[in-house]
C-alpha positions in Angstrom: 26.1 -2.0 -3.4 25.5 -2.0 0.8 22.0 -0.9 0.9 20.1 -0.6 3.9 16.0 -0.4 3.6 14.0 1.4 6.5 10.8 1.0 7.6 8.6 0.7 10.9 6.4 -1.9 9.0 7.8 -4.8 7.8 6.4 -8.7 7.5 5.2 -9.9 9.6 3.4 -6.6 9.9 0.6 -6.4 7.2 0.4 -3.2 5.1 0.9 -2.1 1.5 4.1 -0.4 2.7 5.3 -3.3 4.7 5.2 -5.2 1.6 6.8 -3.2 -0.8 9.9 -2.8 1.6 10.0 -6.8 1.7 9.8 -7.2 -2.0 12.3 -4.4 -2.7 14.7 -5.8 -0.5 14.5 -9.4 -1.2 14.4 -8.2 -5.1 17.9 -6.1 -4.6 19.6 -8.9 -2.5 18.8 -11.2 -5.5 20.3 -9.0 -7.8 23.7 -9.3 -5.9 23.4 -6.4 -3.5 24.0 -6.8 0.3 21.0 -5.6 1.7 20.6 -4.7 5.5 16.6 -4.1 6.7 16.1 -2.1 10.1 12.5 -2.2 11.0 10.4 -2.5 14.4 10.4 -5.4 16.6 6.8 -6.9 17.1 6.6 -9.6 19.8 8.7 -12.0 20.1 10.5 -12.1 16.5 14.1 -12.8 16.8 15.8 -9.2 16.7 18.5 -10.2 13.9 18.0 -12.4 11.1 19.8 -13.5 7.9 18.3 -14.5 4.8 21.1 -15.0 2.1 22.5 -11.5 1.4 19.8 -9.9 3.3 20.1 -9.2 7.3 16.9 -8.0 9.2 17.6 -6.0 12.3 14.2 -5.5 14.3 14.8 -2.8 16.9 13.0 -2.5 20.1 9.7 -0.6 19.9 6.6 0.0 21.7 3.0 0.0 20.2 1.1 3.1 20.3 -2.6 2.9 21.6 -5.4 2.6 19.3 -6.9 6.1 19.1 -9.0 8.0 16.5 -6.0 10.5 16.0 -4.0 7.8 14.6 -6.9 6.1 12.7 -6.9 3.3 15.4 -4.1 1.8 13.1 -1.1 -0.4 14.2 1.9 2.1 14.9 5.3 1.4 16.5 7.4 3.8 18.6 11.0 3.6 18.1 12.5 6.8 19.4 14.1 5.1 22.6 17.4 5.9 24.1 19.5 3.3 22.3 17.8 3.7 19.1 20.2 6.1 17.5 23.4 4.3 18.5 21.9 1.1 17.6 21.5 2.4 14.0 24.8 4.0 13.6 26.2 0.8 14.8 24.3 -1.1 11.9 25.3 1.6 9.4 29.1 1.5 10.0 29.2 -2.2 10.4 27.5 -3.3 7.1 29.4 -0.1 5.1 26.2 1.1 3.8 26.2 3.4 0.8 22.7 4.7 0.5 19.6 4.2 2.7 16.0 3.6 1.3 13.6 5.3 3.7 9.7 4.4 3.7 7.1 6.6 5.3 7.7 10.5 6.4 6.1 10.5 9.5 7.7 7.3 11.8 10.0 8.5 14.1 12.4 5.6 13.1 12.6 7.7 10.0 13.6 10.8 12.0 16.3 8.9 13.9 17.5 7.1 11.0 18.0 10.5 8.9 19.8 12.1 11.8 22.2 8.9 12.1 22.8 9.1 8.1 23.7 12.7 8.3 26.4 12.2 11.2 27.7 9.5 9.3 27.3 11.3 5.3 25.0 8.4 4.1 22.8 9.7 1.0 19.1 9.1 2.2 16.3 8.3 -0.2 12.5 8.7 1.0 9.5 7.1 -0.6 6.2 8.7 0.5 3.2 6.7 0.1 0.8 8.1 2.9 -0.5 11.2 3.2 -0.8 13.1 6.4 -4.9 13.6 6.7 -7.9 12.9 8.9 -11.6 13.3 8.0 -12.1 15.4 11.2 -11.4 19.0 10.8 -9.4 19.4 14.2 -7.3 16.2 14.0 -6.7 17.2 10.2 -5.2 20.5 11.3 -2.8 18.9 13.8 -1.8 16.6 10.7 -1.0 19.7 8.3 0.9 21.5 11.3 2.7 18.7 12.0 3.4 18.0 8.2 4.2 21.7 7.1 6.6 22.6 10.2 8.0 19.4 11.4 7.8 16.7 8.8 9.1 19.3 6.2 12.2 20.8 7.9 13.3 17.6 9.9 12.5 15.2 7.3 11.6 15.9 4.0 14.1 18.5 3.1 16.9 16.8 5.0 17.4 13.8 2.1 19.0 13.2 -1.0 15.9 12.4 -2.9 12.3 11.8 -2.6 10.3 8.9 -4.3 6.5 9.6 -5.1 4.3 6.5 -5.5 1.8 8.4 -7.8 0.4 11.8 -9.3 -1.5 12.3 -6.2 1.7 11.9 -4.0 3.6 13.7 -6.0 1.3 16.7 -5.9 1.0 16.6 -2.0 4.7 16.6 -1.7 4.8 19.8 -3.8 2.2 21.4 -1.2 3.2 20.1 2.0 7.1 20.0 1.7 7.7 23.0 -0.7 9.5 20.8 -3.2 10.0 21.6 -7.0 8.0 19.0 -9.3 11.8 18.1 -10.8 13.3 17.1 -7.7 10.7 14.7 -7.1 11.2 10.8 -8.8 8.1 8.8 -9.6 8.6 5.1 -8.8 5.3 3.2 -8.7 4.6 0.1 -6.2 6.2 -3.0 -6.7 3.6 -6.2 -7.4 4.9 -9.9 -7.4 3.3 -10.7 -10.4 4.1 -14.3 -10.6 2.0 -14.8 -7.1 -1.0 -13.9 -9.0 -0.6 -16.0 -12.2 -3.1 -18.6 -11.2 -5.5 -17.7 -8.0 -7.7 -20.8 -7.3 -11.1 -19.5 -5.2 -13.1 -22.6 -5.1 -11.9 -23.4 -1.2 -12.8 -19.6 0.0 -15.9 -19.8 -1.5 -16.7 -23.0 0.0 -15.7 -21.6 3.4 -18.1 -18.5 2.7 -21.1 -21.0 1.6 -20.9 -19.7 -1.8 -21.7 -21.7 -4.8 -19.7 -21.3 -8.1 -21.9 -19.0 -9.9 -23.0 -16.5 -7.0 -21.5 -13.1 -8.1 -18.7 -12.1 -5.5 -17.4 -8.4 -5.2 -14.1 -8.1 -3.0 -13.2 -5.2 -1.2 -9.7 -5.8 0.1 -7.8 -3.8 2.3 -7.6 -2.4 5.8 -10.9 -0.8 6.9 -10.5 2.6 8.7 -11.7 6.2 8.7 -8.9 7.1 6.0 -10.0 4.1 3.7 -13.6 3.2 4.0 -15.9 0.8 1.9 -18.8 2.9 2.4 -19.6 4.2 -0.7 -19.3 0.5 -2.0 -22.0 -0.5 0.8 -24.2 2.2 -0.2 -24.0 0.7 -3.9 -24.9 -2.7 -2.9 -29.0 -2.6 -2.6 -29.0 -1.6 -6.4 -26.7 -4.5 -7.0 -29.0 -6.5 -5.3 -31.9 -5.4 -7.3 -30.1 -7.2 -10.4 -28.4 -9.8 -8.8 -29.8 -10.7 -5.3 -27.4 -13.4 -4.5 -24.4 -11.3 -4.8 -22.1 -11.2 -1.9 -19.6 -8.6 -0.7 -16.5 -9.8 1.1 -14.9 -7.3 3.1 -11.2 -8.7 3.6 -9.1 -6.4 6.1 -8.4 -5.7 9.4 -11.3 -3.7 10.8 -10.3 -0.4 12.6 -13.6 1.7 12.2 -17.2 0.6 13.2 -19.1 2.8 10.4 -19.2 0.2 7.7 -20.4 -2.8 10.0 -23.1 0.1 11.3 -24.1 1.2 7.8 -24.5 -2.6 6.9 -26.9 -3.2 9.9 -28.6 0.1 9.0 -29.3 -0.9 5.2 -30.3 -4.3 6.4 -27.7 -6.3 4.5 -26.2 -8.1 7.1 -27.3 -11.5 4.7 -25.1 -10.2 1.8 -22.1 -8.6 3.3 -19.3 -10.3 5.0 -16.7 -8.8 7.3 -13.9 -11.4 7.1 -11.5 -9.5 9.4 -7.7 -9.7 8.6 -6.4 -12.4 6.8 -2.9 -14.1 6.2 -1.2 -12.7 3.5 -0.7 -16.5 1.9 -4.6 -16.3 1.7 -5.1 -13.3 -0.8 -4.4 -15.0 -3.8 -7.4 -17.3 -2.9 -9.8 -14.6 -2.1 -8.9 -12.9 -5.4 -10.0 -16.3 -7.1 -13.2 -16.1 -5.6 -14.2 -12.8 -6.3 -15.3 -11.3 -9.9 -14.5 -7.6 -9.2 -12.4 -5.9 -6.6 -13.0 -2.4 -5.2 -12.3 -0.7 -1.7 -11.7 2.9 -1.2 -14.3 4.5 -3.7 -15.0 7.7 -1.8 -11.6 9.4 -1.4 -10.3 9.2 -4.8 -6.8 8.8 -2.7 -5.2 6.3 -5.5 -4.6 2.8 -6.3 -3.0 0.9 -3.9 -1.1 -2.4 -3.3 -4.2 -4.5 -3.2 -6.1 -3.4 -6.4 -2.7 -3.6 -8.3 -2.5 -7.3 -7.1 -6.1 -8.0 -7.8 -5.3 -6.6 -11.4 -2.2 -8.8 -11.9 -4.7 -11.6 -10.9 -6.7 -10.4 -14.2 -9.8 -9.1 -12.1 -11.4 -6.1 -13.3 -10.9 -3.7 -10.6 -13.0 -0.4 -9.7 -10.9 2.9 -8.6 -11.9 6.3 -7.8 -8.8 7.9 -9.3 -8.0 9.8 -12.5 -6.5 8.4 -15.7 -3.3 9.9 -15.2 -3.1 8.5 -11.7 0.4 7.0 -12.4 1.4 10.2 -14.2 3.0 8.6 -17.7 1.5 5.4 -16.9 -2.1 6.1 -18.2 -5.1 4.0 -16.8 -7.8 3.2 -19.6 -11.1 3.7 -18.4 -13.1 0.5 -19.1 -10.2 -1.2 -21.0 -7.7 -1.8 -17.9 -9.6 -0.3 -15.2 -13.2 0.9 -14.3 -13.0 4.3 -12.8 -15.9 6.1 -10.8 -16.4 9.6 -9.2 -15.2 9.4 -5.8 -18.2 8.8 -3.5 -20.8 8.5 -6.4 -23.1 5.5 -5.6 -24.5 5.7 -8.6 -21.6 5.6 -10.6 -20.5 2.4 -8.6 -23.5 0.7 -8.3 -24.0 1.2 -12.3 -20.6 -0.3 -13.1 -20.8 -3.4 -10.7 -24.4 -4.1 -12.9 -22.5 -4.0 -15.7 -19.6 -6.0 -15.0 -21.7 -8.8 -13.2 -23.9 -8.9 -16.5 -21.0 -9.2 -18.7 -18.7 -11.8 -18.2 -16.5 -11.5 -21.6 -16.0 -7.6 -20.3 -14.9 -8.6 -17.0 -12.7 -11.5 -18.5 -11.1 -8.7 -21.0 -10.5 -5.8 -18.7 -8.9 -8.1 -16.0 -6.4 -9.1 -18.8 -5.7 -5.8 -19.8 -5.0 -5.1 -16.4 -2.9 -7.9 -15.9 -0.7 -6.9 -18.7 -0.4 -3.3 -17.5 0.6 -4.5 -14.4 3.2 -6.9 -15.9 4.7 -4.2 -17.9 5.2 -1.5 -15.5 4.7 -2.5 -12.2 7.0 -5.9 -11.9 9.6 -6.2 -9.5 12.3 -6.3 -11.7 10.7 -2.8 -12.9 10.6 -1.0 -10.4 13.9 -2.3 -8.7 15.7 -1.2 -11.9 14.2 2.2 -11.0 15.4 2.2 -7.7 18.6 1.1 -9.0 19.0 3.9 -11.2 18.1 6.6 -8.4 20.9 5.0 -6.3 23.4 5.4 -8.8 22.8 8.7 -9.4 23.0 9.9 -5.9 25.8 8.3 -5.1 27.8 8.3 -8.2 28.3 4.4 -8.1 27.9 2.0 -10.7 25.0 -0.1 -8.9 25.9 -3.7 -10.8 
């Protein structure tokens, strides 16, 4: 089958969405499909790249300024005069059977859907991010744009919609007026083999840590949208029981609130902001930690970073519910540790219990690894996408 993967975010861009698009593209190509990737061109990267059965086209893009409305994130503008014609040409050249798009709010998604409608090519849209903002004015703008523009120009013009978890499915139903039965659930894919053996001694040495100091890792971009502030507020209670503990905050920083909070609570000696690190270093950081937890304030979902920590056999804190993955049940204190969103006491109590009991951490980590292997492996997730493509095209994918 000839499959086109479209996402404005693709490596070397670092994000969960970029990683998912990359993993799915590689796995589909390895399974014998001809895969075309259309993404944004960043810096001096080649416009066209060939990797085995996968061809990557990077379209000219302009980078948005970093503003609070857009969470100070790295976003790209692809809606240029030549973009539509370029996409049509690529789809025709490769005789694409189905297009897989990630992200409902990107202008690249909008142009791709227009091109596919002109060529009668079915589109599958995977949605993993909600259009929300903590400031009420900005959030009202997002809600309006979501319900008026995205609903009519994007969500209702595709053949199938994929939700990555229960919260996203509920969001899609409410924002885009879609029936539950029309939404497919396919979770994030995890390259589990990458996290089989995570060695963290070099990271501990680099951070000035010995082999016994408790380390809590918060892995992911820091923004107004996803923030470790609840975790930081829980740290003073943890330090009373484990005064040598360190909190490593690993990820690009797009909000100054966490750093200001660390200073306000006089935690500079116990908290390390690493900033963005190369993705190749993530297994080493996971190997260096005892517990992982990131966005514990919003209950928004278990992202790729936490799933990778689970694949590495780490005890992970999350503020979601046990039915976050619908029929794939999370089990509190068995394969994950669940706390109430933003509840600082829950977080500190959970951390103290975990840091006090190495056997408990190991048991939870082993169960977490088995859970991810069974339900989130590349092979399992890719088969689900293949089945969906077969359903909407009427073609056999193998």
